[in-house]
C-alpha positions in Angstrom: 0.0 0.0 0.0 2.8 2.4 0.9 4.6 1.6 -2.3 1.4 2.4 -4.3 0.9 5.7 -2.5 4.6 6.7 -3.1 4.2 5.9 -6.8 0.9 7.9 -7.0 2.6 10.8 -5.2 5.5 10.7 -7.6 3.3 10.6 -10.6 1.2 13.5 -9.3 4.3 15.6 -8.7 5.6 14.7 -12.1 2.3 15.7 -13.7 2.4 19.0 -11.8 5.9 19.8 -13.0 4.9 18.9 -16.6 1.9 21.3 -16.4 4.0 24.1 -15.1 6.6 23.4 -17.9 3.9 23.5 -20.6 2.5 26.8 -19.3 6.1 28.2 -19.2 6.6 27.0 -22.8 3.5 28.7 -24.0 4.6 31.9 -22.4 8.1 31.9 -23.8 6.8 31.0 -27.3 4.6 34.0 -27.1 7.5 36.1 -25.9 9.6 35.0 -28.8 6.9 36.4 -31.2 7.9 39.9 -29.9 11.1 41.7 -30.7 13.8 41.5 -28.1 13.2 45.1 -27.1 9.4 44.7 -26.8 9.8 41.4 -24.8 12.3 43.1 -22.4 10.0 46.1 -22.0 6.9 43.9 -21.4 8.8 41.8 -18.7 9.9 44.9 -17.0 6.4 46.4 -16.9 4.9 43.2 -15.6 7.3 42.7 -12.7 7.6 46.3 -11.6 3.8 46.5 -11.6 3.0 43.2 -9.8 6.3 42.3 -8.1 5.8 44.7 -5.2 2.5 42.9 -4.4 4.3 39.6 -3.8 5.4 38.5 -0.3 9.1 38.4 -1.3 9.0 42.2 -1.8 9.1 42.5 2.0 12.3 40.4 2.0 13.8 42.8 -0.5 12.7 45.8 1.5 14.3 44.4 4.6 17.5 43.5 2.9 17.9 46.9 1.3 17.0 48.7 4.6 19.9 46.9 6.4 22.3 47.1 3.4 21.8 50.8 2.7 20.4 52.5 5.8 21.6 55.9 4.6 18.9 55.9 1.9 15.4 57.2 2.4 12.4 54.9 2.2 11.4 56.6 -1.1 14.9 55.9 -2.5 14.8 52.3 -1.5 11.4 51.8 -3.1 12.7 53.2 -6.4 15.6 50.7 -6.2 13.2 47.8 -5.5 11.0 48.7 -8.4 14.1 48.8 -10.5 15.1 45.4 -9.3 11.7 44.0 -10.2 12.0 45.7 -13.6 15.4 44.1 -14.2 14.2 40.7 -13.1 11.2 40.9 -15.5 13.4 42.0 -18.4 15.9 39.3 -17.6 13.2 36.6 -17.6 11.8 37.6 -21.0 15.2 38.2 -22.5 16.0 34.6 -21.9 13.6 33.7 -24.8 15.8 35.8 -27.0 19.2 34.7 -25.9 20.2 33.4 -29.3 19.5 36.9 -30.7 21.6 38.5 -27.9 24.5 36.0 -28.7 24.3 37.1 -32.3 24.3 40.8 -31.3 27.6 40.1 -29.4 29.3 39.8 -32.8 28.6 43.5 -33.4 30.7 44.7 -30.5 32.9 46.9 -32.7 29.8 49.0 -33.7 29.6 52.1 -31.4 25.8 51.6 -31.4 26.0 47.9 -30.5 23.4 46.4 -28.2 26.2 44.9 -26.1 29.0 47.4 -25.5 32.4 45.7 -24.8 35.2 48.1 -24.0 38.5 47.6 -25.7 40.3 46.5 -22.6 37.7 43.8 -22.0 38.1 42.6 -25.6 41.8 42.4 -25.2 41.4 40.4 -22.0 39.0 37.9 -23.7 41.5 37.4 -26.6 44.5 37.1 -24.2 42.7 34.5 -22.1 41.8 32.6 -25.3 45.3 32.5 -26.6 47.5 32.2 -23.5 47.0 28.4 -23.0 46.2 28.8 -19.3 43.1 28.1 -17.3 41.4 31.0 -15.5 38.7 31.6 -12.9 36.0 34.2 -13.3 33.3 35.3 -10.8 30.2 37.2 -11.5 26.9 38.0 -9.7 23.1 38.2 -10.3 23.3 41.6 -11.9 21.5 43.0 -15.0 21.3 40.0 -17.4 23.7 37.6 -15.6 23.6 35.1 -18.5 25.6 37.4 -20.7 29.1 36.9 -19.3 29.0 33.1 -20.0 27.6 33.8 -23.5 30.4 36.2 -24.3 33.1 34.0 -23.0 31.9 31.2 -25.4 31.4 33.8 -28.2 35.1 34.8 -28.0 36.1 31.2 -28.4 37.3 30.5 -24.8 37.1 26.8 -23.7 34.8 27.3 -20.7 32.8 25.6 -18.0 30.1 27.4 -16.0 28.6 26.3 -12.7 24.8 26.7 -12.6 21.9 25.8 -10.3 19.6 23.2 -11.7 15.9 24.3 -11.4 13.7 22.0 -9.3 11.3 21.4 -12.2 13.1 18.7 -14.2 11.3 19.6 -17.5 12.2 23.2 -17.2 15.7 22.2 -16.2 16.1 20.2 -19.4 14.8 23.1 -21.5 17.1 25.7 -19.9 20.1 23.4 -20.3 19.3 22.9 -24.0 19.0 26.6 -24.5 22.1 27.5 -22.6 24.1 24.6 -24.0 23.8 26.0 -27.5 25.1 29.4 -26.5 27.5 28.8 -23.6 30.4 26.5 -22.8 30.1 23.3 -20.8 27.5 23.5 -18.0 28.2 21.9 -14.6 25.2 21.5 -12.3 25.6 22.5 -8.7 25.8 19.4 -6.5 28.2 17.1 -4.7 30.3 16.3 -7.7 30.5 20.0 -9.0 33.8 20.9 -7.1 35.6 17.8 -8.7 34.2 18.6 -12.1 35.3 22.3 -11.9 38.7 21.3 -10.6 39.1 18.9 -13.6 38.0 21.6 -16.0 40.7 23.9 -14.7 43.3 21.1 -14.9 42.3 20.6 -18.5 43.0 24.3 -19.2 39.4 25.5 -19.3 38.1 28.9 -18.1 35.7 28.3 -15.2 33.0 30.8 -14.2 30.5 31.0 -11.4 28.1 33.4 -9.6 29.2 33.9 -6.1 26.7 36.3 -4.6 24.0 33.9 -3.3 23.6 32.5 0.2 25.5 29.2 0.8 24.6 27.7 4.2 27.7 25.5 4.4 30.0 28.4 3.5 32.0 30.9 5.6 30.2 33.7 7.5 31.8 36.9 6.2 30.7 40.6 6.0 28.5 41.6 3.1 27.2 45.1 3.3 28.4 45.2 6.9 26.3 42.2 7.9 27.4 38.5 8.5 26.4 36.4 5.5 26.9 32.7 4.7 29.1 32.8 1.6 30.5 30.1 -0.7 34.2 29.3 -0.5 34.2 27.1 -3.6 35.7 29.9 -5.8 38.5 30.5 -3.3 39.2 26.8 -2.8 39.5 26.3 -6.6 41.9 29.3 -6.8 44.0 27.7 -4.0 44.2 24.3 -5.7 44.8 25.6 -9.2 47.0 28.7 -9.3 45.6 30.6 -12.3 44.5 34.2 -13.3 41.4 35.5 -11.5 38.9 37.8 -13.1 35.5 39.4 -12.3 33.0 39.8 -15.1 29.7 41.6 -15.0 27.0 43.0 -17.3 25.6 46.5 -16.7 22.2 47.3 -18.1 22.4 50.7 -19.8 18.8 51.1 -20.8 16.2 48.6 -21.9 17.9 45.5 -23.5 21.2 47.3 -24.0 24.3 46.4 -21.9 27.9 47.2 -21.2 30.3 44.5 -20.2 33.0 45.1 -17.5 36.0 42.9 -16.7 38.0 43.4 -13.5 41.4 41.8 -13.1 43.6 40.0 -13.0 42.6 40.1 -9.3 45.4 39.4 -6.8 44.1 37.3 -4.0 45.6 37.2 -0.5 48.0 34.4 0.3 49.0 32.6 3.6 52.5 32.1 5.0 53.0 29.1 2.7 52.3 31.3 -0.4 48.9 29.6 -1.1 45.6 31.4 -1.6 44.1 32.2 1.8 40.5 30.9 1.4 38.8 33.2 3.9 40.7 36.3 3.0 40.2 35.6 -0.8 36.5 35.1 -0.3 36.3 38.5 1.5 38.1 40.2 -1.4 35.9 38.8 -4.2 32.8 39.4 -2.1 33.8 43.0 -1.6 34.2 43.5 -5.3 30.6 42.1 -5.8 29.4 44.5 -3.1 31.0 47.4 -4.9 29.2 46.3 -8.2 25.9 46.2 -6.4 26.4 49.6 -4.8 27.1 51.1 -8.2 23.8 49.7 -9.7 21.6 48.5 -6.8 18.5 48.4 -8.9 20.0 45.7 -11.1 20.7 43.2 -8.3 18.4 40.4 -7.0 17.4 41.6 -3.6 14.5 39.2 -3.1 16.2 36.3 -1.5 17.3 35.7 2.1 20.9 36.4 1.5 21.7 37.2 5.1 19.9 34.2 6.7 22.4 32.3 8.8 
């Protein structure tokens, strides 16, 4: 009897996931009928209109109040509405990622959709040609898919860590979409550190987002408050001595972006000359904090980043 109930529960959960997947597929097919600019604008309008009505808006308001207490309540609400706008745009832009990847080829055009400064272009080509592995960190800012797309676009052998969605059907769809435009994808999980380590050993360029809460990580300051933070990036840097870079997208207006590259970043070392894991995690987290302070309306405030 218990076995029958478990099977029934599993099939019901599977059917529910499939229904959600089909609804999402219909939505994204409709979004693809729009131009990239129209889709981005629609997503922004939807989320800045209805996002503040969701319960997680209170989490964002609390996070921002503690992170930037010097701002007025009115200023914080403007930032939160901007964060909803950015999230909505990002969601609808995902349906047009192939278009955005193609637009990356036009980076020499001064009116290009994706502006890439000359120093960033030189860095991408140098990393491609130097025969060395490299580590790159980024954050959930603007359209955070763009750094991985551009790394692949410039011909760098790369591997990117990503979180697998809980819905297995949506996870497959996202993996297929990303897999055509990005380098090798490594799902977050118990084997991920070993796969990332092997990728660096093979001379690949490994990237990851480092700004989310990680309960098993170190507690370090983030906007002046203790935050559980992943040490995986620093541990990889300690094990594989290679160049370190930070890469982020900045939304200029609508679906137009500027790419920024920081580095090579010198990470603190211990008495043995190896990367100091805690000090290195503090350094890269501080860079991410500076990015967020520069464009707070483009960060994902609506998660419990400071929950210990």
